[in-house]
Residue, then its C-alpha position, 0 to 999 in steps of 0.5 A: m516446465t510450468r511457466i511461473l510468473v511473479v508480479g512483485a519483488g518485494p519482501a513477499g515476492i523475493r521470498a516465493t522466488e527463493t522458494l521457487v528457485a531452492a524446488g530447481l524451478c525458473p521463476t518470470v518476476v515482473d516489478e516495477g521498480s527498478r532494483a528489488g526491493g519494493q516500499i518498505y525495503r526500496r534501494p537508491p540508485e547506483g553509487f548512492t552513498r547513505p548506507p542501509s543502516t540509515l536507510y533501514g534502521s534496525e532492519a537493515g540486516k533482513a534487506r541487505q539479505l533479502h537485496d543478495v538473495f535475489d541479485g543473486f538470482v539475477r546474476d546466476r540468471k535463475i530467473a527470467y528478470h523485467p524490471a522496472c515494468s508494469v502489469l497492465g492486463l492478464h488474460d488467457g494465461v498472458a500478462q500483457v506488460l509495459g517495460p521501458t522497450g514498450v509492451i510484452s506478453l508473459p505467458y504463464d501457467r501458474l501467477i503469484i501476485a505480491t503487489g503490496a500495498t500503498d498509501r490508504l488516504a482520507p481526503v481533507p479540504g485542501w488537499q489537492m493543492a501542490g505541496v501535500y503528498s502521502l506519507g509513502a511518497a515522503q519515504i520514498a523521496l527520502k530513501a530513493q534521493g535522500v531529499a524532503l518535500g519540504r523545508r518544515m513539514v507537517l505529516a499527518g493520518s494514523g498508523p505505525l509509518l507516521t510515526l516512522v517516517a516521521a523518525q526518518l526525516i528527523d534523523a536525516g534532518a529535516e523540519v517536522a513541524a507536527v506530527l497530527e495523529t487522528a487515533p485517540w489514546r482510548a483506542q492505541v491503549k486498547g490496540g496496543t496491548r494487543m499488538a504487545l501481546a502478539r510481538p512485544f520487542v516489536t510494539l516496544r520499538g515502535l513506543r521508543m520512536r513514538a518517544r523521540l518525536g516528544r512535543l510534535y507528536k499530538a494523538g486524538v486530532t481532527l484535520a480541518s482544512i489546508e491552506g495556501e495561495g498561489t506562491g504555494l501551500q502556508a498551513i494545515n488547520w486542525r482541531d487538538a483532541r480537546g476540540r480547540m481550534q489549531r494552525t500550524a503553519c508549514d509549507t509541505v503535508a504528508l497524509g496517510w491512514h495505514l495501508r490500501a491493499e493493491t488489488a487490480l490485478a487480484d481482480l483482473a486475475g478471477a480473485s473474488f472479494e470480501w469485506s474486511d471489517t477490521w481494514e475497512q476495504w475489500l480484500p481478496r479471499a484466499d485461503a491460509e496458504g494464498r491460493a485466490a483461485d485455479g493457480l491464481y496463489l496472493a501474498g503479502d499486502g496486496m492479501s492481508l496487511l501484515g507487514a514486511d515480516g508477514a509478507e515474506i512468510s506469506g510470500r514463501l506459503a504462496a510458492r509452497a501452495c503451487l509446487a504442491d500443487l504442481g506435486y512437489q513435495m513439502d517441507m512440512g516442518a518448515y509450513a508449519r512454522d510459517l503458517r504459526g507465523a502468519r498467526r501470530l502477524r495476523r494478532f499483531a495486524k487486528g491490534v495495529a486496526d484497533a489502535f490507528p483507526w480509519p477517521a470514517d467521521m471525518v471523512r464523512a463529515l467533508p463538506d460539499d466543496a471539498i475535492l474528493c477525487r484529486c484526479e477529477g476534481v470532483t467534489a462530495g457535493e458532487l458525488r453526493a448529489t448522483l447518490p438520488l440516481s445511483g443509490s447505493e452503489a459505488n459503480r453507478a455514482k462513478s459512471l454518474s460523478r467521475v468519481g473514481m475514472g481518474r489516473c489513479q483508478g479510485r486508489y486514493c477515492q474510493l473508500a472515502g467517497a464509498e465513507v460518503m456515500a454511506a453517510a448520505t444513504g444510511v448504511r454502512a461503507a460496505q454496502m457500497g459495494r466495490l469499483r470495478v477493475q479493468s485494464p489496463a491497470r496502470p496508464a500506458p501511453l498508446a505509443a507503447f502499444a504502437t511499440r510492442s515487441d511480443s515475447q515468448a519468454 
C-alpha cells in the first residue's frame, strides 16, 4: 500500500486525513500538538473545564466536529498517529521525526504538508524584554491553560487576529489597556469593502467584535518603543493617527501583524517559492489543488493564507490531488465546489491584506540600537553595518550579522530584516532573497539523536 504522510493536524491536516481515510487508505499523521486541532481549534488538556462555546465562540460547532472526526480515526485505528512530534528533516522519502522517546524515521511515498502559519512580527524598540509575546502566544495561553499572560495587557499590531484575541481576553475577564492597530482607517475601509463582498457575514461578525472594544481600539498608530526596567515591562509608547505621542502603562505586550506561512518543511521537501505582493512574504508555489512537486502536496496557511475555512478546503483538495495521482476516481461535484470556495476565500484574503497592511515604513525606520533578532541579540544597526560586504543578499547578511541564525531560524526576524536591508540599499524587500532552510527544521537536543528508535511504520 502507498505510504502517505500528513504533517499537521489542524483544519487542513484533518480534512486531508478524512479524505484519504474515506478512500480506504491508512495515512500516517504527525503533529506537534498533543491533541489534534491546530492553533485555531487548539484544545486544552484533558479535564479542562472551559466549554467549546467559550474557547471557540461562533466556531464551536465546527471545532467539535473536526475534533470528533479525528478522534474517531485514532480510536478506530484508521490512521497511524504521532502526536507531540516535530518533523526535523525530509530526505529521500524519509521524515526524521522528534518525539517523546527520541528521533524516529518515517518513510513515505506521498507527502501532504499542512503546517499552518505563525505570527508575523515586526520589531519594536524594547520588544526583547520579558513580558513581550506574540498574539498567538497570548491566545495559546488562554485556550490551553485559561490564563492571561499579564495583569494589564496591551495588544498591538494589525489584522483580524488582533481584534479576536482582544475580545477573547476581555470575555475571559482579563484587563486589556489598549488595542493598537497600525492599519489606518482608510486602508481598512478599502479592504473591508472587498472583504464584505466576498464574505459578508464573516465581515459583519468581525465588525461587531470590533465595536465591543470601544475606545480601547486605536487605528492608524505607529509603535515607538516598549519601556521597562529590571522589575519588568512598564509601558508602551506610540503615536496616534495625528502623530501625537501617547504612553500606555502595562505589564504585558502582545504583538502580531496577521500571519507568516510556516514553509520550512515545504522548502526541505523541494517546493519552489515566489514572492507574494499581497502578503509581502515568500510563499511556496503550487497549483490550485496543492501540488508543489512530484509526490508533494501543500495545504492550509503554510501554502496560502486563507484562514481556517480555507485550510479545510485546501486539505480536501490536496488529498484529492494525491488520490487522483494514484489513480483513484474523484467526486467531481465536491471538487468543483471546493475550487469555487477557494476562489471566494482568496478574494476575501486579498481584502484582509489590503485592509491590514504590513507596516513596512515603521520597520524600515527602526533605530540602529533597536534589537532586530531577538534570538541572537542583533541590532538593526549591526545588520546595516554588514551591507557594504553583503549587498542586497539575505544569506550573506545572515552569515555576517547572525540575523536568522538563532533558535527561531529567522521565523521572527527574516521579513523585518529584509525591510531594513531594502531601505538601506534602495530596492524592494523581495530582492533581498530568501533565507536558506536547513535541517533540523526545529531545535532538537543532541540526546534525542543518541536515543533514537527508528521506525519503518
